PyMOL CGO cylinders between C-alpha atoms (Angstrom):
from pymol import cmd
from pymol.cgo import CYLINDER

trace = [
    CYLINDER, -75.01, -12.73, 0.81, -71.63, -14.49, 0.76, 0.3, 1, 1, 1, 1, 1, 1,
    CYLINDER, -71.63, -14.49, 0.76, -69.94, -14.99, 4.09, 0.3, 1, 1, 1, 1, 1, 1,
    CYLINDER, -69.94, -14.99, 4.09, -66.32, -13.71, 4.31, 0.3, 1, 1, 1, 1, 1, 1,
    CYLINDER, -66.32, -13.71, 4.31, -63.90, -16.31, 5.62, 0.3, 1, 1, 1, 1, 1, 1,
    CYLINDER, -63.90, -16.31, 5.62, -60.74, -14.86, 7.22, 0.3, 1, 1, 1, 1, 1, 1,
    CYLINDER, -60.74, -14.86, 7.22, -57.48, -15.94, 5.60, 0.3, 1, 1, 1, 1, 1, 1,
    CYLINDER, -57.48, -15.94, 5.60, -55.13, -18.03, 7.72, 0.3, 1, 1, 1, 1, 1, 1,
    CYLINDER, -55.13, -18.03, 7.72, -51.68, -16.51, 8.38, 0.3, 1, 1, 1, 1, 1, 1,
    CYLINDER, -51.68, -16.51, 8.38, -48.93, -17.79, 6.11, 0.3, 1, 1, 1, 1, 1, 1,
    CYLINDER, -48.93, -17.79, 6.11, -46.85, -19.28, 8.92, 0.3, 1, 1, 1, 1, 1, 1,
    CYLINDER, -46.85, -19.28, 8.92, -49.75, -21.56, 9.94, 0.3, 1, 1, 1, 1, 1, 1,
    CYLINDER, -49.75, -21.56, 9.94, -50.23, -23.03, 6.49, 0.3, 1, 1, 1, 1, 1, 1,
    CYLINDER, -50.23, -23.03, 6.49, -48.14, -25.95, 5.30, 0.3, 1, 1, 1, 1, 1, 1,
    CYLINDER, -48.14, -25.95, 5.30, -45.96, -25.24, 2.26, 0.3, 1, 1, 1, 1, 1, 1,
    CYLINDER, -45.96, -25.24, 2.26, -47.21, -26.72, -0.99, 0.3, 1, 1, 1, 1, 1, 1,
    CYLINDER, -47.21, -26.72, -0.99, -45.41, -29.76, -2.37, 0.3, 1, 1, 1, 1, 1, 1,
    CYLINDER, -45.41, -29.76, -2.37, -42.52, -28.72, -4.59, 0.3, 1, 1, 1, 1, 1, 1,
    CYLINDER, -42.52, -28.72, -4.59, -42.40, -25.16, -3.34, 0.3, 1, 1, 1, 1, 1, 1,
    CYLINDER, -42.40, -25.16, -3.34, -39.16, -23.33, -2.63, 0.3, 1, 1, 1, 1, 1, 1,
    CYLINDER, -39.16, -23.33, -2.63, -39.71, -23.22, 1.09, 0.3, 1, 1, 1, 1, 1, 1,
    CYLINDER, -39.71, -23.22, 1.09, -39.07, -26.90, 1.78, 0.3, 1, 1, 1, 1, 1, 1,
    CYLINDER, -39.07, -26.90, 1.78, -35.78, -27.30, -0.11, 0.3, 1, 1, 1, 1, 1, 1,
    CYLINDER, -35.78, -27.30, -0.11, -32.95, -26.56, 2.32, 0.3, 1, 1, 1, 1, 1, 1,
    CYLINDER, -32.95, -26.56, 2.32, -33.04, -25.72, 5.99, 0.3, 1, 1, 1, 1, 1, 1,
    CYLINDER, -33.04, -25.72, 5.99, -29.92, -24.36, 7.64, 0.3, 1, 1, 1, 1, 1, 1,
    CYLINDER, -29.92, -24.36, 7.64, -26.58, -23.20, 6.40, 0.3, 1, 1, 1, 1, 1, 1,
    CYLINDER, -26.58, -23.20, 6.40, -24.84, -24.63, 3.36, 0.3, 1, 1, 1, 1, 1, 1,
    CYLINDER, -24.84, -24.63, 3.36, -21.39, -24.70, 4.97, 0.3, 1, 1, 1, 1, 1, 1,
    CYLINDER, -21.39, -24.70, 4.97, -22.38, -26.91, 7.92, 0.3, 1, 1, 1, 1, 1, 1,
    CYLINDER, -22.38, -26.91, 7.92, -23.30, -29.83, 5.64, 0.3, 1, 1, 1, 1, 1, 1,
    CYLINDER, -23.30, -29.83, 5.64, -19.93, -29.99, 3.87, 0.3, 1, 1, 1, 1, 1, 1,
    CYLINDER, -19.93, -29.99, 3.87, -17.91, -33.13, 4.57, 0.3, 1, 1, 1, 1, 1, 1,
    CYLINDER, -17.91, -33.13, 4.57, -14.44, -32.19, 3.48, 0.3, 1, 1, 1, 1, 1, 1,
    CYLINDER, -14.44, -32.19, 3.48, -11.65, -34.75, 3.34, 0.3, 1, 1, 1, 1, 1, 1,
    CYLINDER, -11.65, -34.75, 3.34, -8.92, -32.68, 1.72, 0.3, 1, 1, 1, 1, 1, 1,
    CYLINDER, -8.92, -32.68, 1.72, -8.32, -28.93, 1.98, 0.3, 1, 1, 1, 1, 1, 1,
    CYLINDER, -8.32, -28.93, 1.98, -6.02, -26.38, 0.39, 0.3, 1, 1, 1, 1, 1, 1,
    CYLINDER, -6.02, -26.38, 0.39, -4.50, -23.66, 2.59, 0.3, 1, 1, 1, 1, 1, 1,
    CYLINDER, -4.50, -23.66, 2.59, -3.47, -20.55, 0.67, 0.3, 1, 1, 1, 1, 1, 1,
    CYLINDER, -3.47, -20.55, 0.67, -1.00, -18.22, 2.43, 0.3, 1, 1, 1, 1, 1, 1,
    CYLINDER, -1.00, -18.22, 2.43, -0.47, -14.86, 0.75, 0.3, 1, 1, 1, 1, 1, 1,
    CYLINDER, -0.47, -14.86, 0.75, 2.37, -13.06, 2.50, 0.3, 1, 1, 1, 1, 1, 1,
    CYLINDER, 2.37, -13.06, 2.50, 2.93, -9.51, 1.31, 0.3, 1, 1, 1, 1, 1, 1,
    CYLINDER, 2.93, -9.51, 1.31, 5.30, -7.08, 3.00, 0.3, 1, 1, 1, 1, 1, 1,
    CYLINDER, 5.30, -7.08, 3.00, 2.41, -5.30, 4.74, 0.3, 1, 1, 1, 1, 1, 1,
    CYLINDER, 2.41, -5.30, 4.74, -0.07, -8.08, 5.56, 0.3, 1, 1, 1, 1, 1, 1,
    CYLINDER, -0.07, -8.08, 5.56, -0.57, -11.86, 5.55, 0.3, 1, 1, 1, 1, 1, 1,
    CYLINDER, -0.57, -11.86, 5.55, -3.82, -13.45, 4.34, 0.3, 1, 1, 1, 1, 1, 1,
    CYLINDER, -3.82, -13.45, 4.34, -4.62, -17.11, 5.04, 0.3, 1, 1, 1, 1, 1, 1,
    CYLINDER, -4.62, -17.11, 5.04, -7.52, -18.71, 3.13, 0.3, 1, 1, 1, 1, 1, 1,
    CYLINDER, -7.52, -18.71, 3.13, -8.74, -22.29, 3.58, 0.3, 1, 1, 1, 1, 1, 1,
    CYLINDER, -8.74, -22.29, 3.58, -10.57, -23.81, 0.59, 0.3, 1, 1, 1, 1, 1, 1,
    CYLINDER, -10.57, -23.81, 0.59, -11.67, -27.22, -0.57, 0.3, 1, 1, 1, 1, 1, 1,
    CYLINDER, -11.67, -27.22, -0.57, -10.20, -28.88, -3.67, 0.3, 1, 1, 1, 1, 1, 1,
    CYLINDER, -10.20, -28.88, -3.67, -12.62, -27.06, -6.00, 0.3, 1, 1, 1, 1, 1, 1,
    CYLINDER, -12.62, -27.06, -6.00, -11.61, -23.67, -4.59, 0.3, 1, 1, 1, 1, 1, 1,
    CYLINDER, -11.61, -23.67, -4.59, -14.72, -22.91, -2.50, 0.3, 1, 1, 1, 1, 1, 1,
    CYLINDER, -14.72, -22.91, -2.50, -13.71, -20.86, 0.54, 0.3, 1, 1, 1, 1, 1, 1,
    CYLINDER, -13.71, -20.86, 0.54, -14.29, -22.53, 3.91, 0.3, 1, 1, 1, 1, 1, 1,
    CYLINDER, -14.29, -22.53, 3.91, -12.63, -19.96, 6.17, 0.3, 1, 1, 1, 1, 1, 1,
    CYLINDER, -12.63, -19.96, 6.17, -10.41, -16.94, 5.77, 0.3, 1, 1, 1, 1, 1, 1,
    CYLINDER, -10.41, -16.94, 5.77, -8.33, -14.76, 8.09, 0.3, 1, 1, 1, 1, 1, 1,
    CYLINDER, -8.33, -14.76, 8.09, -5.71, -12.05, 7.85, 0.3, 1, 1, 1, 1, 1, 1,
    CYLINDER, -5.71, -12.05, 7.85, -3.45, -10.13, 10.19, 0.3, 1, 1, 1, 1, 1, 1,
    CYLINDER, -3.45, -10.13, 10.19, -5.75, -7.12, 9.84, 0.3, 1, 1, 1, 1, 1, 1,
    CYLINDER, -5.75, -7.12, 9.84, -8.88, -9.07, 10.87, 0.3, 1, 1, 1, 1, 1, 1,
    CYLINDER, -8.88, -9.07, 10.87, -7.02, -10.47, 13.89, 0.3, 1, 1, 1, 1, 1, 1,
    CYLINDER, -7.02, -10.47, 13.89, -6.73, -6.96, 15.30, 0.3, 1, 1, 1, 1, 1, 1,
    CYLINDER, -6.73, -6.96, 15.30, -3.27, -5.88, 14.15, 0.3, 1, 1, 1, 1, 1, 1,
    CYLINDER, -3.27, -5.88, 14.15, -3.03, -2.37, 12.76, 0.3, 1, 1, 1, 1, 1, 1,
    CYLINDER, -3.03, -2.37, 12.76, -0.39, -0.47, 10.80, 0.3, 1, 1, 1, 1, 1, 1,
    CYLINDER, -0.39, -0.47, 10.80, 3.14, -1.82, 10.57, 0.3, 1, 1, 1, 1, 1, 1,
    CYLINDER, 3.14, -1.82, 10.57, 2.42, -4.66, 13.02, 0.3, 1, 1, 1, 1, 1, 1,
    CYLINDER, 2.42, -4.66, 13.02, 0.32, -6.43, 10.35, 0.3, 1, 1, 1, 1, 1, 1,
    CYLINDER, 0.32, -6.43, 10.35, 3.49, -7.37, 8.49, 0.3, 1, 1, 1, 1, 1, 1,
    CYLINDER, 3.49, -7.37, 8.49, 5.15, -9.13, 11.43, 0.3, 1, 1, 1, 1, 1, 1,
    CYLINDER, 5.15, -9.13, 11.43, 5.63, -12.90, 11.70, 0.3, 1, 1, 1, 1, 1, 1,
    CYLINDER, 5.63, -12.90, 11.70, 3.60, -13.03, 14.91, 0.3, 1, 1, 1, 1, 1, 1,
    CYLINDER, 3.60, -13.03, 14.91, 0.61, -11.48, 13.15, 0.3, 1, 1, 1, 1, 1, 1,
    CYLINDER, 0.61, -11.48, 13.15, 0.91, -14.08, 10.36, 0.3, 1, 1, 1, 1, 1, 1,
    CYLINDER, 0.91, -14.08, 10.36, 1.04, -16.88, 12.92, 0.3, 1, 1, 1, 1, 1, 1,
    CYLINDER, 1.04, -16.88, 12.92, -2.10, -15.55, 14.63, 0.3, 1, 1, 1, 1, 1, 1,
    CYLINDER, -2.10, -15.55, 14.63, -3.91, -15.29, 11.28, 0.3, 1, 1, 1, 1, 1, 1,
    CYLINDER, -3.91, -15.29, 11.28, -3.03, -18.90, 10.38, 0.3, 1, 1, 1, 1, 1, 1,
    CYLINDER, -3.03, -18.90, 10.38, -4.22, -20.22, 13.74, 0.3, 1, 1, 1, 1, 1, 1,
    CYLINDER, -4.22, -20.22, 13.74, -7.43, -18.20, 13.39, 0.3, 1, 1, 1, 1, 1, 1,
    CYLINDER, -7.43, -18.20, 13.39, -8.19, -19.58, 9.92, 0.3, 1, 1, 1, 1, 1, 1,
    CYLINDER, -8.19, -19.58, 9.92, -7.57, -23.21, 10.93, 0.3, 1, 1, 1, 1, 1, 1,
    CYLINDER, -7.57, -23.21, 10.93, -9.43, -23.00, 14.25, 0.3, 1, 1, 1, 1, 1, 1,
    CYLINDER, -9.43, -23.00, 14.25, -12.83, -23.08, 12.51, 0.3, 1, 1, 1, 1, 1, 1,
    CYLINDER, -12.83, -23.08, 12.51, -12.08, -26.41, 10.80, 0.3, 1, 1, 1, 1, 1, 1,
    CYLINDER, -12.08, -26.41, 10.80, -11.71, -28.83, 13.75, 0.3, 1, 1, 1, 1, 1, 1,
    CYLINDER, -11.71, -28.83, 13.75, -13.04, -31.66, 11.59, 0.3, 1, 1, 1, 1, 1, 1,
    CYLINDER, -13.04, -31.66, 11.59, -11.98, -35.21, 12.52, 0.3, 1, 1, 1, 1, 1, 1,
    CYLINDER, -11.98, -35.21, 12.52, -12.82, -36.48, 8.99, 0.3, 1, 1, 1, 1, 1, 1,
    CYLINDER, -12.82, -36.48, 8.99, -10.24, -34.18, 7.43, 0.3, 1, 1, 1, 1, 1, 1,
    CYLINDER, -10.24, -34.18, 7.43, -7.28, -36.31, 6.40, 0.3, 1, 1, 1, 1, 1, 1,
    CYLINDER, -7.28, -36.31, 6.40, -4.81, -34.11, 4.58, 0.3, 1, 1, 1, 1, 1, 1,
    CYLINDER, -4.81, -34.11, 4.58, -4.07, -30.60, 3.40, 0.3, 1, 1, 1, 1, 1, 1,
    CYLINDER, -4.07, -30.60, 3.40, -2.02, -28.90, 0.73, 0.3, 1, 1, 1, 1, 1, 1,
    CYLINDER, -2.02, -28.90, 0.73, -0.29, -25.59, 1.46, 0.3, 1, 1, 1, 1, 1, 1,
    CYLINDER, -0.29, -25.59, 1.46, 0.29, -23.00, -1.26, 0.3, 1, 1, 1, 1, 1, 1,
    CYLINDER, 0.29, -23.00, -1.26, 2.49, -20.06, -0.24, 0.3, 1, 1, 1, 1, 1, 1,
    CYLINDER, 2.49, -20.06, -0.24, 2.66, -16.86, -2.28, 0.3, 1, 1, 1, 1, 1, 1,
    CYLINDER, 2.66, -16.86, -2.28, 4.64, -13.68, -1.74, 0.3, 1, 1, 1, 1, 1, 1,
    CYLINDER, 4.64, -13.68, -1.74, 7.90, -12.44, -0.24, 0.3, 1, 1, 1, 1, 1, 1,
    CYLINDER, 7.90, -12.44, -0.24, 6.63, -11.28, 3.16, 0.3, 1, 1, 1, 1, 1, 1,
    CYLINDER, 6.63, -11.28, 3.16, 8.05, -11.97, 6.60, 0.3, 1, 1, 1, 1, 1, 1,
    CYLINDER, 8.05, -11.97, 6.60, 4.97, -14.00, 7.58, 0.3, 1, 1, 1, 1, 1, 1,
    CYLINDER, 4.97, -14.00, 7.58, 5.63, -16.95, 5.25, 0.3, 1, 1, 1, 1, 1, 1,
    CYLINDER, 5.63, -16.95, 5.25, 7.58, -19.13, 7.64, 0.3, 1, 1, 1, 1, 1, 1,
    CYLINDER, 7.58, -19.13, 7.64, 5.60, -18.18, 10.73, 0.3, 1, 1, 1, 1, 1, 1,
    CYLINDER, 5.60, -18.18, 10.73, 2.28, -19.06, 9.06, 0.3, 1, 1, 1, 1, 1, 1,
    CYLINDER, 2.28, -19.06, 9.06, 3.69, -22.38, 7.84, 0.3, 1, 1, 1, 1, 1, 1,
    CYLINDER, 3.69, -22.38, 7.84, 5.00, -23.17, 11.32, 0.3, 1, 1, 1, 1, 1, 1,
    CYLINDER, 5.00, -23.17, 11.32, 1.57, -22.47, 12.82, 0.3, 1, 1, 1, 1, 1, 1,
    CYLINDER, 1.57, -22.47, 12.82, -0.10, -24.74, 10.23, 0.3, 1, 1, 1, 1, 1, 1,
    CYLINDER, -0.10, -24.74, 10.23, 2.35, -27.58, 10.99, 0.3, 1, 1, 1, 1, 1, 1,
    CYLINDER, 2.35, -27.58, 10.99, 1.76, -27.26, 14.75, 0.3, 1, 1, 1, 1, 1, 1,
    CYLINDER, 1.76, -27.26, 14.75, -2.02, -27.44, 14.32, 0.3, 1, 1, 1, 1, 1, 1,
    CYLINDER, -2.02, -27.44, 14.32, -1.86, -31.21, 13.77, 0.3, 1, 1, 1, 1, 1, 1,
    CYLINDER, -1.86, -31.21, 13.77, -3.15, -31.26, 10.18, 0.3, 1, 1, 1, 1, 1, 1,
    CYLINDER, -3.15, -31.26, 10.18, -1.39, -33.81, 7.97, 0.3, 1, 1, 1, 1, 1, 1,
    CYLINDER, -1.39, -33.81, 7.97, 0.27, -31.94, 5.09, 0.3, 1, 1, 1, 1, 1, 1,
    CYLINDER, 0.27, -31.94, 5.09, 0.50, -33.73, 1.75, 0.3, 1, 1, 1, 1, 1, 1,
    CYLINDER, 0.50, -33.73, 1.75, 2.73, -31.09, 0.16, 0.3, 1, 1, 1, 1, 1, 1,
    CYLINDER, 2.73, -31.09, 0.16, 3.93, -27.50, 0.50, 0.3, 1, 1, 1, 1, 1, 1,
    CYLINDER, 3.93, -27.50, 0.50, 4.34, -25.48, -2.70, 0.3, 1, 1, 1, 1, 1, 1,
    CYLINDER, 4.34, -25.48, -2.70, 5.68, -22.00, -3.35, 0.3, 1, 1, 1, 1, 1, 1,
    CYLINDER, 5.68, -22.00, -3.35, 3.50, -20.32, -6.00, 0.3, 1, 1, 1, 1, 1, 1,
    CYLINDER, 3.50, -20.32, -6.00, 5.08, -16.87, -5.91, 0.3, 1, 1, 1, 1, 1, 1,
    CYLINDER, 5.08, -16.87, -5.91, 4.77, -15.33, -9.39, 0.3, 1, 1, 1, 1, 1, 1,
    CYLINDER, 4.77, -15.33, -9.39, 8.19, -14.82, -10.96, 0.3, 1, 1, 1, 1, 1, 1,
    CYLINDER, 8.19, -14.82, -10.96, 8.56, -12.65, -14.07, 0.3, 1, 1, 1, 1, 1, 1,
    CYLINDER, 8.56, -12.65, -14.07, 10.51, -14.02, -17.04, 0.3, 1, 1, 1, 1, 1, 1,
    CYLINDER, 10.51, -14.02, -17.04, 12.09, -10.61, -17.55, 0.3, 1, 1, 1, 1, 1, 1,
    CYLINDER, 12.09, -10.61, -17.55, 8.61, -8.99, -17.41, 0.3, 1, 1, 1, 1, 1, 1,
    CYLINDER, 8.61, -8.99, -17.41, 7.88, -5.32, -17.95, 0.3, 1, 1, 1, 1, 1, 1,
    CYLINDER, 7.88, -5.32, -17.95, 10.27, -2.75, -19.30, 0.3, 1, 1, 1, 1, 1, 1,
    CYLINDER, 10.27, -2.75, -19.30, 11.69, -0.58, -16.47, 0.3, 1, 1, 1, 1, 1, 1,
    CYLINDER, 11.69, -0.58, -16.47, 11.14, 3.19, -16.51, 0.3, 1, 1, 1, 1, 1, 1,
    CYLINDER, 11.14, 3.19, -16.51, 13.84, 5.26, -18.20, 0.3, 1, 1, 1, 1, 1, 1,
    CYLINDER, 13.84, 5.26, -18.20, 16.82, 6.40, -16.10, 0.3, 1, 1, 1, 1, 1, 1,
    CYLINDER, 16.82, 6.40, -16.10, 16.47, 9.58, -14.10, 0.3, 1, 1, 1, 1, 1, 1,
    CYLINDER, 16.47, 9.58, -14.10, 18.62, 12.56, -15.16, 0.3, 1, 1, 1, 1, 1, 1,
    CYLINDER, 18.62, 12.56, -15.16, 19.37, 15.07, -12.46, 0.3, 1, 1, 1, 1, 1, 1,
]
cmd.load_cgo(trace, "trace")
């Protein structure tokens, strides 16, 4: 009669050569060595969103006035925008990072405050661009109200 041999647990066996288990260990974002970043500031009237990406557009970190703990009408204030910008940049702290581009979009009150916070963080800015969409006489307005 054949003798039954107990199977070894999977965690004790070494992975086979070429298997999926030995490809990457750890997080993808920790291995990135980023020299140049793009900081997108979207300042609406109700909120300010700050997103930090690399040149190809992959998001590194992101913050907004709402995620910083501001609620309701206080999300649209300049102080909330400044806090969001500091929060988004705090995660970078990379000595290899040489320069950054800043793209600002929207008419909100947090535009200048977010830009001021980015300048005070010590990151060297290569350029600052306003990318607010402007209509070239866009959509037709609704017809006039008759009372």
